[in-house]
N, C-alpha and C positions, 0 to 999 in steps of 0.2 A: 709705371704708376703703381702706387698701394692700395690696395681694394680691403675694405673691412669686413671681417667676417660678420655678418650679420645678427642680431639676434634672433632667436628662434621662436617666432611669437606662437606656434602652436605647440612648442613644446613646453611653455611655461604658462598655457593659457588651459583654462578649465573647459572642458566641451561643452559645446550647447545640445543637449538631447531632448527631443520632443518625444511625445507619444510615451511617456516612461507608464507604465502600471506600477502604482502605488503598494510598495512593498512594506503595508504596515507593522507586518510581525517583525522583520530585520530592522526596521526603521526604529520601533520600540527597545529592540536588542542593543543597536547601537546607542541609545539614550541611556542605556544600563552603565555603558563602558566609559562614559565621560570622563571619569575619575582615574582612569588608567592612561598612563603616558602614550602606549600606542596601542594599533587594535591592526592586525593581520588578517587580510580578507583573501582567501586563496580557494580557487575553484578553476573548472576547464575554462578555455576560451569561450566568449558568447554567453557566459552563465549570468549577465547582468551587475558585474562588480563594480564597474565605473559608472553604470545609471545608479546603481545603490547609493554609492558615494555621494554623488551629484545631488540625490534626492535628500539626503541626509544634509549636507551642506545648505541647500534651500532655507531648511528649518532652523539653521543655526544663526544667531547673530556674531559672527566670527571673522578675522582675518583668513583669509584662505592663500596659501602659497602651493600651486597646483605643478609640479614637476612630472612629466613624461621620461621614462628612462628607455634610453636605447644603448645599443653596441656601444656606442663611443663612450658613455658613462663609465666604462671600465678603467678610462683614462682618468686619473685624479685630477689634474689641471682642468680637463674638458667639463668634468662633475662639475669643479667647485666653479667653474667661469658661469655655466648656464643657471645653477641653482641662486649664484648672486644676483642672476638678474630677473630671476623669478621672485627672490626677495626684494629687490628693489622696485619691482612691477607691484608686488602687495603692500608696500611702503613707501610710497615716493617721495614722500615731504622730509623724511629724515635724511640728516645730511652725513651721519657717522659712515664712514668709509668701510665698507666690507672687505677684508683681507684677500689678496690675491694670490693663489697658489704659482709661486715662481721656481725656477729650478733649486734656488738655495735652500730650499725646505724639504728636497727629495729624503733627506735622511731624518727628517724630524716632521712626519706627517702628523706623528698622533697629539703633539702640542699644536702644531698648525689647526689640525682640526677641532680642538677644543677652542682654541681662540675665536677662529672661524664661527662656531656655534654660538659662544656667548654672544660676540659680537651680534650676530643675526637675531638671536631670539632678543637681545636688550633693544631691538627695534620696536618690539612689540608691546605697548603697555595695556593693552586689552587682549581677552582671550584669543588665541589663534590656532591654526590646524594645517602642519604641512600634510599632503598627499603625495606619495612616490607611486605612479602608475604603471602598469608593466614592468614590475621589479623584475620579473624571470628573465628580463632580457639582460641582466649583468651575469647571469651563468652562476657557477657552482663557487669556481676559482677566482675570486678577485677580493681585493681587500677594502672595496666600497662598503663592503657588510661591517666591517671592524668600524668604520670611518661612522656608519648609520647608529651602531650600538654606542659609540662616544656620546652622537649628538642627543640620543636619551638619556645618556648619563646627565647630560649638560642642560635637559629640558626644565624649564620654569614650572610654577605649579599652574600658569596660565595658559600652557602649550600642551600640544600632544602630536603624534603622527597615526596617519593612517596609509598601511602598505597595502596595494594592490596588486596581486601576484597570479598566476598560473601553477604556482608551486607553494610548498609548503617552506616558513622560513628556514634558512640556511642554521647550520649547528653555532654559528657566532651567535645567533639570538637565543640559544638554548637555556642559557642563567635568567635572561629576562622574563621569559615563559615559566619558568619554575618557579619565580619569586614573585609571580601574578602581575609583572609589568607590561607583561605584551597579551592580550586577550587576541583570541582568535575566532574566526568564522571560516570555514569549511565547504566544499562540498555538499555535503549533508545538509547545512544550513542555507545553503542558496540554493538549493532545488526549491523548484515549485511545488508547493504542497496540494494536495488534493482540493482542499479548502480555496486556493489561490487559482488551480485550474477552474475549479467550476465556477468561479467569480469572472475569470476571463472568457469562458466560453458564454455566460450569460450577456457580458458588453458585446461579445461580436454575434451574438444569436447564434451559437452553434448548439446543435442538441448534444443535451447531456449523454447520449448513449454513446457519444464516439469519444468520451472520455478515458476508460479504461484502456483502448486499445490505442488512442494517442498518449497516454501517460507512459504505458508499456515500451514506445519507440523512442519518446523524447527524454525519459528518465528524470522530468522536472526541469530539463534544458531549455532554456529561452531562446536560444537560438534555434533551436531546432523548431520550437513550436513558432517563432517569427519563420522560418523557411517553409513549416508546412502549410501554413496561412496563405503563403505565396501562391500555393497548389492549386489548381482547378480540381474542385474535389475533393479536397483534403481526405476526407475519410476513405474514399473510394483508392486514393494513392498510397494508404496505409496498410489498407487490405492487400492491394497489388504487390507491396515491396515490404514484405516482413523484414525485418532485420534481428540477428540475435544476439548481438552483443553491442553493447554503450561505448561507442569509440568519438569522440568529438569531433576529431579533427575529418575522421571517414566519413561520419555523418556530415558534417558541414560540406565536404567537397561534393558529396552527395547529390545533397539536396538542394545545394546553391547550383550546382551544374543545372538542376533542372530548371530552377528559377531561369538562369542565364541562357539558356536553351531558347526558353519561350519570349525572354525580351524582343523588343525591335531591334534592328540593325544598328541604327544610330547609337542605340543605348550600348549595344555591345561592343561597339567601335570607340565610344567615348571611355568605356570601362577600362578595355586591354590596355590602351593607349595611355590614360593617366595614370596606370596602375606603376610607373616609374616614378612617379612624384611621392616623395613621402609624406608632404604637402603643398598643397596649391592653392593658388586663385583661380576665380573662373575664368581670367584674362589668359592665365598659363594653361588652363583644360581647353580652352576655343583654339588658341596658336598650335597645340601641339596635336589637336585632332581634328582642326577644321569643322567643328561641328557648332554652330551658331546658338544653339538651344542647349550648350551645355549647362547654363544656370540653372536652368528649369529644370534640366535631369539630376543635378544633384541635390537640387531642394528638395525634388520628389522624395528621393532617397532619404534626405534627413527628415523629412516629414513622416515619413514611413518606419523611422527608427530602422533603416535597413544598413546597418554596420557601416555607416557613413558619419560623421562626425563633423560640427560646424564648429569652428573657434572664431573669435575676435568680433568686434562690432564696427570700428571702422574700418578696418581691411578687413573681409571674409576669409578666412583659410578653412579649406575641406581637409579632410582625413580619412582614408577609409581605415575600418577594421583592420588589426593586425591579419588574423584569419581571413577575411575576405580579398585583403593584398595579395595575401600567398595564393590564392585561388587565381585572382586577375593575372599575377604575374607568370602562372604554371599556364594558364590559357593563351596569354602572349605568346609562350614561347612555341606554341602546339598551332595557333593561327597564321602567327607571322612568319614569312619565309625568312632566311639565315640575314640575306641583303635587308629587307625592310625590318628586320628585327634591328638590326644595329644603325640603320637609319633613325629609327624612332628612338632607339637608347640615346644616339648622339644629340638630335633634336631637343630629346627632353632634359640631358645634360646641359644643352647650351640654354635652354630656358631657365634651369636650376641656378644657372650660372648668373644670368641677368638678373635673377632675382635673389641674388646673394645668398643661396643654399648651396653653398661652397663645398662642405663635405660630400654632401648627395652628389653633387654634379660629378666630383671627382671619383666617387665609387663610380660611376657609370663610364667616366671616361677611362677607368681602369679596367672595367668587364670588358669593354670594347678594345681595349691596349691601343688607346691614342697616346701615348705617352707625350707626345709634342703639347696635346692640351694640358694635360697633367702639370708638366713642367711648366707652362705658361700661366697655369692657375695659379702654381705654388710662387711662381715667383712673385703674383701680384697680390698674394694674402700673406706672404711669408712674415712680412713686417707687423700686422696686425696680431697674426696668432703668437707672436714672439712677445708684444706687448701685452697679452692677454695673457702668459705664462705657459701657454700649451706648446712648449717645445716638443716635447713627446710625440704630439700628433705631426708636426713638422716632419720629424724623423722618419715615421712611421712611413706619410707620404713619399719622403725621399729613397727610404729603403726599397720600395716596390718599383722605382725607375729603374730598366735596366742597368745593369754597372757599365757598359760601355757609354752609353747615351750620359749616364751621370758625370762621368769622368771626362767628358769632352765638354761638360757646359760649365765655364766657371761660376756663372752665378748660383746655379744650383750647389755646387762645392761650396761657395761662399754661405748658402744660409744652412746648410748642412753642418758647417764650423761654426757658424754664431749660435744655431740651435744646441751647440755641444758647450760652446764657452761658460755658462755659467756654473757647469758642474764638473766638466772633466778640460782643464786646458791645455793639460798634456795632449789630447786626442785633437782639439781644435788648432791649436798652432801648424801643425804640417798640414792639415787641410787649407788654413788660410796661405801658407806658402804656396800652394800647388794652385790657388783659385789666382793669387796674386801674379803668377807665372804666365797662367793663361790668359788674364785680361791684359797684360802686357803685349802679348801677341796680337789681340784684337783691337790694342788701343782703347780700350774701354775707359774713359779717365774715372768716371764714378766707382767702377770696380776695382781699379787700381788702388786709389784712395781709401775706400773701404776696406778692402782686405791687407793693405797696410795697418790700419787703425785695428782691426781683429787681431793682428798675428802681435804688435805691439802690445795690444792691450793682455794677450795671452801671457805673454811672457811678464808683464808685470803683475798681473794675477797669481800667479804660479809661484807661491812662498818657499817653493822647495829648489829652485834655481838660483845662479848668481845674477844678481840683476844687471851685471855688466854686459850681458846677453843683449841688453838694450841699446848698447852703444851702436853696434853697428845700423841698427835700424832708424836710429836718427840721422846717421847720416846718407842711409836711402831717400829717407823723405826731404832732404836736403837735396837731392840730386831730382829726385820726382819733380820737385817745386821748378827746379830749373827746366824742365821738359814739359810742363804743365803747368803754368805757372797761375790759371785761373782755375778757381774751385767750380766743379759743374753744378753745385745747388748751394741752399744755405744748409740745408741739412746734412750736405758731405762736409763744408766747411765746420758746422758746428761739432761734427764728431770727430774730424781730424786734428782741430784745436784743441778740444778737451783733452782727447787722449794723448796727444804731446806734450801740454803742460803736466795733465797728471804723472806720466812716465817721466819726464825730465826731474818733477818734484821728486820722484821717488829716489831717481838715479843720479840725476848731476844738478841739482839745486843751485850751483855755482854757475851753470851754463847761461851765458848773457840771453839766449835765446828764451828762455824760461820765461821772463816778463812779458817779451812780445806776445808769446803765446798765452800768456794769462790774460792779456787787455783783449787777444784775438776770442777768448773764449768767454769773456765777459760780455761784448759786443754780441757776440752770437747769443748767449743766454738773454739778452735783453729783448731779444725779437720775439721772444717765446711767451705766452702766457704766464701768470704766475705760478699756476699749478702744474705745469709741465714737468713732468717726473724728470728730463734731463737737467731743465734749470735747476730744480732744488737740488739733484746730486753735484752739479757743478757748484752751487753757492757753497754747499756742504763742505765740500774739497776746500773751496777758496778760504773758508772760515780757519779750516788747519794751518793752511798755508800762511794765512794772517799772523796766527798765532805762532808757529814755530819762525816766523821772520820777524817777531816783535812787534807786529803791528795790532797791539791788542784792540786800539780803540775802533779800528776797522773791523776787527773780528766781531767785538760787542755789537756795533750798530748793522751789521750782517745778520748776526744771529737774530737781533731784534726785529728785524724784517721779515725775516723768515718766519718767526714764532708768531709774529701776528697772523700770516698765513695759515700756519698750523691750528692757531685756535679758533680760525674762523673754518676750517675743515679738516683733512688729516691728509697725510703725507704715508707712502710705503715705507714698509718695516724697516728696511736696510737704511733708507734716509733717516728715518725717524731716531734710528741707532745713531747713525753719523752726527745727528745733532746733539744727541745726550753727551757723545765723545766731547765736541766742539766746545758742550757747555762746562762739563767737568774740568776739562784742562783749562779754559777760562776761570772758572771758579778756584781751581785749586792752587793755581798761581797768583789769585788775587787774595789768598788767605780765608777763601770761603768755605771751609772744609767741609761741614753740614751739607752744605748744599751741592759740593761735588760728590759725596756718598750719595745723597738723592738721586743725581743722576746715574750712578754706576748702577744703582740697585732697580732704577727705573728701567735703565737699558737692558739689564741682565733679565728683569722680570718681562719686557718685553720679547726677548729671546725666548725664553722659557715658553711662554704662551703661544707664541708663534711659531715656533720652531727654527727660528733663525738664529744661529750660534757661531756665524762666521766671523763675530769681531769680539766674542767671548774672551779670547785670549789677550785682547787687547784693554778689554773691561777690567779682567782681572787684575792684570799689570799694573794700571793706573789706580784702580782701588787699593792694590797693596800700597802704592806710592802715595797715595794721600794717607794712608794709614801711617807710614814710615816717617812721613814728615811730621806728623804728629806725634810719631814714635807709640801709638798703639799697635804693639805688639802683637797682640793675640789678635787683633782684629786682619794685621797686615798676614799673619800663618794662614789664616783662614781663606783669604784670598789667594794665597801662594799654592795652598795644597788644594784648592780645587782647578788651578792651573794644568794642562796636561803637559806632562812632564817630556821634554822633545828635544834632541840634540842637534838639530839642523833647521836651518831656512830663519825667517823672521821670529817665527813663535818661537823658537827655541833661544834666539836671542834674547828677547823680552824676559822670558822664563828665568834664563840663568842670571840677567841683570837685576831683576827685582829679588831672586833667591840671595846672591851675593851682598845685595844690600842690608836684605834683613840680618843673616850671619854677621855682616859688619858690625851692625847695631847691637847682637848679642854677644860680640865680642870672642866669635868664634873665627878666629882668623884666617885658620887655614883650611875650613870649610869655604870660607868667603872668598879666598883665592882661588880654589877649584872653580868656583862658579863662575867668577867675576874672570879667570882666564878663557873660560869655556865661551862666555858671553862674548868676548873680545874676536875670538876664532871665527864662532859662528857670525857675528857681525861682517867680519873680513871678507867671508867664503859668502855670504850674502849680497855683499855688494852697494848696500844701503847707507851712504853718508851719514845719515841722522842718526840711525843706530849704533855706527862705529862711534861717534863723537859721545854719545850716552854710556855705552859699554867701556871707552878708553878713561873716561871720568871715575866712572867707579870702580875700576881698578886701579887707580893712581891713590883714591881715596883708600883703598884696602892696604898698599903698600905703604903709605904713609903712615897709617894705624899700626903696621907691623914696625915701623921705625927702618925699613927699606926706602930710605928717601930720595935717594938716586933712581930708583924703579919709579917710585911715585912722580918724580918729577918727570922722567921720560914718557909715561902714559900721560900727564897731564899735557903735555906740550902737544904731543899727538892730538889729542882731544880738542884741544883747542886749536890747533892747525886746522884742523878737519871744518870746526866749527864756524872759523873766519873762513874758510875756502867757501862755503855753502851758504855764506851770509845768513847763518842761524844764530840770531840774536840771545835766542833763549839759551842755546848751550853756550853762548860767548860769555853769557851772564853766570851761568853755572860755573863754568869753567873758571873766572876771575873770582869769585867766590871764594872757591876751592884754594886758588893759586893764594889770594890773601890770608886766608887759614894755615895752608903750608908755611907761609913766610913766617907767621908767628909763632908756628910750631918749632920753627929753627932758629928763633932769635932773630930774623930780618924783620924788625919791627916798621923801621922808615918802607921799606919795600912793599911791606904788607899793607901800611897805610895806604900808598900809591896805587894797590891793586884794589882795595877796599873800594878807594873812591870812584874809580871807574865802575866798578859793578854797581855801586849804589846808585850813579848817576844813572847807569842803564836801567836800573830797576826801578828807581823813581818815576822816569819816564812812561815806564808801560804798567805801572803799579803793581809788579811781583811783589809778591809774599814768600810764598812757598820756596823753598830752595832744597833742592835734592840733595842726598848724599851727606849733608851737615845734621849732626845729630842738635838738638833743642838746646842742649848746654853750649855747644860749640857756637852756635847761632846767638845765644845771648852774649855770648864772650865777643864775639866780632862786633854787636850793637854797643857796647861798653866802650870798644876804641873806637866805634864811630863816634859815640856821644862824646866823649874825652876830648876828641880832635874837632868837633862842631862839624861832622859830615853830614851832611842831608839829614838834619836832626829831627825836621817833622814826619818825614819818610821813615828814619828810623822808629821813632816812636811808634808810627803806626804797625810795623813789622812785628814790633813787641806787643801791641794790644791784642792785633787778629790773630799773631799766634799764640797767646797768652804765655808769652815766656815768662820764666821765674828768672830774678837776677842772680848772677853768680853771687857766691858767698862774699861777704865782706866789700860790698861797692856802694857804702852808703855816702860816701864822698860824690856819688852822681847823682846829683838833685835832678839831672833833667830826665832821669829815666822815667818813665810813664807810671809811676806809683800810683795804684788806685788811690791811698791814703797817704796824706803828709800830716804828720804832728809836729807842731812847733811849741815848744815850753822852755826856750831860753830866751832870756829878757822878759819887759813888760808884756802881760798879757798871753794867754793860751789860744792857739788857734788849730783848728783841725781842718784840713781840704780834701774834700772829696772829688777826684779827678781835676785836680787844678782849682776848685771853687770853693770858697770858704762856706762852713756849713754855721747855721746859728748855734751859739754856745750861751745865749744869754737868758736863755730861757730857763725858769726855775724847776723846772720837770727833767731838765737835763744835766741838773746839777750833781747830781749822783752818778748816772753812767758816766760822765767826764769825770768824776773824782775815780773812777774804778781805773779809767785808763791811766790817770796821773799815777796812782798806785802802783799801777803794774808795771809803767815805765820806772819808777822810784827804784822798784825791789829787783830790776833787772829785765823784765818783761819776757822772761823765759822758763816755764815749769815753775811758776810761784804756786805754792798751796794757796788754796781756797782760803782756808782757816787764817791764813796772813793778812789778806785782802778784808775778811769779815772783822778781823781784830781792828783792822787799821780804819775803815770805815764803820762798823757797826757795833763799837766795843761793848756796849751795855745790854746787846741782846744774847739771849739764850742760844745755844747751838741749833735746834731747828730754825727757828726765827731768823737767825743770821743766814743759813742757806737759803730760806724762802726769798730774803731780800735780796741777796745776792742773783739767785736765778731770776728772779724777777726783773732785777736792772740789767742782766746780762741780755734778757729778751730785749729791752728797750734798745739798749744800744746795737745789738745786731739789727735791728730795724732803721736806727740812722746812720750807721756805717755798712753794712752789709754781712750775710753771713760767714764769710771766709776772712774776718778781721782777727776776732780772738777762738782761739783753740780751746777746749777744755776737756783733758782726758785723765782720766784715773785722780779725779780731784785737783789737777794741776793746770792752771792758767798760763798761754802764751800768747803774744801777739804774733800774728803771722808774718814773719819779716820778708816774706817774698811781694806781701801786697802792701806792707807798712814801712813806711821811712820816719825817723825820728829824726830832729835835729841835734839832740844831745847825741844819739848815736853815732851820727855821721862825725861831731867833733871828735869824740872820744875815737873814733876810729882813725881819723885825720892824724890825731896827737901820737898815737900809739905805732902809727907807721911813719912816723916821722921823718928818720933816717938824715934829719939835717936838711930834708929836700923843701927848698924853699916854697916852692908851687904847694906842697902839703899844710906847711906853717900858714901860708896866707892863707887858704881855705879853711883851717882850723880857726883862724881870727877870724873871718868874716860871719862865720857860722855862729861864733859866741858872740852874741847881742844883749847877753847880760845873764845873770844868773838864773839856774836851775829852779821852774815855779816861783816866781818871785812873790806872787800874788797869796802864795799856800805856805807862807812862813809860819803859820801858826801849824802846820800840818807835822809832827814828829818824823813822819814816815819818808819825808822828802828831803828832811838836813843832809843824811850821809852822801847820799849823790850829788847834791847841791854843794856840798864842801869840796868832795872829791873831782868835780868838774872845772870847779873855780880854783882850785890849786895847778890844775893842769894846765888852765887858761895863763895863771900868774907865771909859770915856767915856761912859756911860750914866749912871754913880752917882757 
């Protein structure tokens, strides 16, 4: 059974304090501090700090987050967990998820903290105040001080913080005090002034003559005054008990003992019994003390403002002032014998446990050394603690259990291993192994399966070991299934299925059992609510599996399904980054490169803000890959330079792979070889087949570029063999594209065409656009081959368009290349097509712009002097007028055809041959490259539908090209 560690209502509730004397002087001073980010109130215990702040908040129209600090808050996860509950209580209608500090953020606490407080503060549109009470409980040596300094740095204009402490601000706040961002109220400020004492005396009807002596003993200390008023004949008491030195603790114990001693026996018994409760309900007080009038006694203490606070509305929680509780605990030790004391503690712990105050219960069980109960509670609450990210609290509890007992209890070992796995897999693995052996001895089926899952996942998550270490664990599960064919619960089945699926996908994607475990994982996930973290994680892994397996449609559909949930709520940081990775892989392969970069940057930004950097190496490698696909070399280098340089494991293989690709495109072939060979070696040692396939393809490309074709063939064959073995359609596609390219390089045209056909069919079915390791020029040449042979023409056109490929030189005969602009000027009529659609050319306003195009073609279309065009089209204009006329016409022309059709540099005009196809140029190119090739001759004859610009016979500038082209046509026929 799993017990949830309940929210601590009193810890995050503002105390209800009655009978407060209004401190008008201090309230006025606090009002003057409104514009400051923080106020620190420091004075001895019992000096009215909490009452003052509570009174102040009563006068403000603000949202309040009240947080009572205790020793447990020195653990970062505990602090953030309960603070998140306090924020949710203050802003219950806000749906944005508050970040949870899980172990993967342990090395990135500062960015996580900034993200946490930015998220939290954004929930408040109106003014708000955070109050941290009992701040001194943190002690001096804790990192929480710096976390709250960060909170103040992130604080928006509509928020502020009030710190309530017995001590002055620690050193971490010095800069804030120096910059006047932290104001300070100290003991001298909080002491009751003579005027305030006079007013209190008047309200209580006490003669003013006793004022000097009472002021002398209390020094303006509210708690001392409250206790004195509890004495019978307070003036006589003061005169009989002179105290020479002001010492709050000493005075408190002294005075409260006098009050305690004159209390009735029932009240005394209730107080010493219930002091073991940090917080309690009336029912808890009655059950522990047996006193039926507990409610009346506690309410009386609250009404008299006698160091007892009340929290909550629906469920009333009582809490003693820390000073009072310290006194009562000391009295308990004095008044109760050892046996009764331990029984009292045990009964209190049991009631705390029943009321889900688990931490307080464990503390009492530890005090009486009831390790069986401690172990029992750990087993019940461990899952809840880990879900809250409070691994270190769980580890702390486990560390206090005697070593012999811990080492002989497999469940305790298991929970210790699981608490450790997220940040130290090398430590968790042997613990899971030990737990597994002990579970086998007791035939604990659930324990056996869960320990197996933990050990297997520890290996998978350890990027420094060879993944082949997973192989015997696969066999072990097979053996376990024979012995224990039924899973003991749905939860166990879900964990085993997901662990086996991800481990097989990582290490043995070729294993036929992968699909069996995939289906079991999906079935298990469907039974869970959509927001369940396990379900989200499984689906994000499933998306990656679909992508690598070539099931892009399934991946896209699953992404859409998950993103609908993400839009409605939010998901844990690690899963959100996984989804960005899946999205960028899909967008990259589909040629949506800008969107892919957005996902890279969004994920890196989330990692930076949250402190989750576990996937940074993957994001940087993928960002570099997208940039290299587009040959954005500067951007690729930026991503690579941010990648950690490492020579082992998965990270090392990814780094050297993209580095070798970059150096290949920079034509630094020796450097590329160095990194390519390292990538292969590291991938082999890592034992991850997908990485091996990538690395072999990369090295093959480098050797082919270097002219070492045999080595290139060898590595390509190895990469393709691995890709086929693991059924990675994506890698097969890449290998086939490379194989086609290499065949063209060595003159094996027919073989190249066959491989290209296979690759393009695969690509078209999956909408692949981006191709790793092929330079844009090489990909463009491959597209030319495909278009020439009518292979997947529509798909190839989409590759060209989405990749913005420029045509290789002199490919004008490829009229099915997706030219943005096509110009037909041979034969009757002049036509311009934009994206294969004719544009209107008959309007009078377009006559001059079209004449510029015609003249530019007639003069060769490349680096034609402006003056030549002006002379041809505006022969009667002077220099300035002609230039202005041309400029105006070019502007209209660009609006008609686009900005990238005509280039004007240093007074020379050119048609952009990367974007413009002209039938006259295509005809001329076919004739010039005839070489008695019948195909070229036929293509040229088809293109020549008549003389050049027949409708412009009066234009002298068209005569020369018209005659030249016609003569070439005559020579053909």
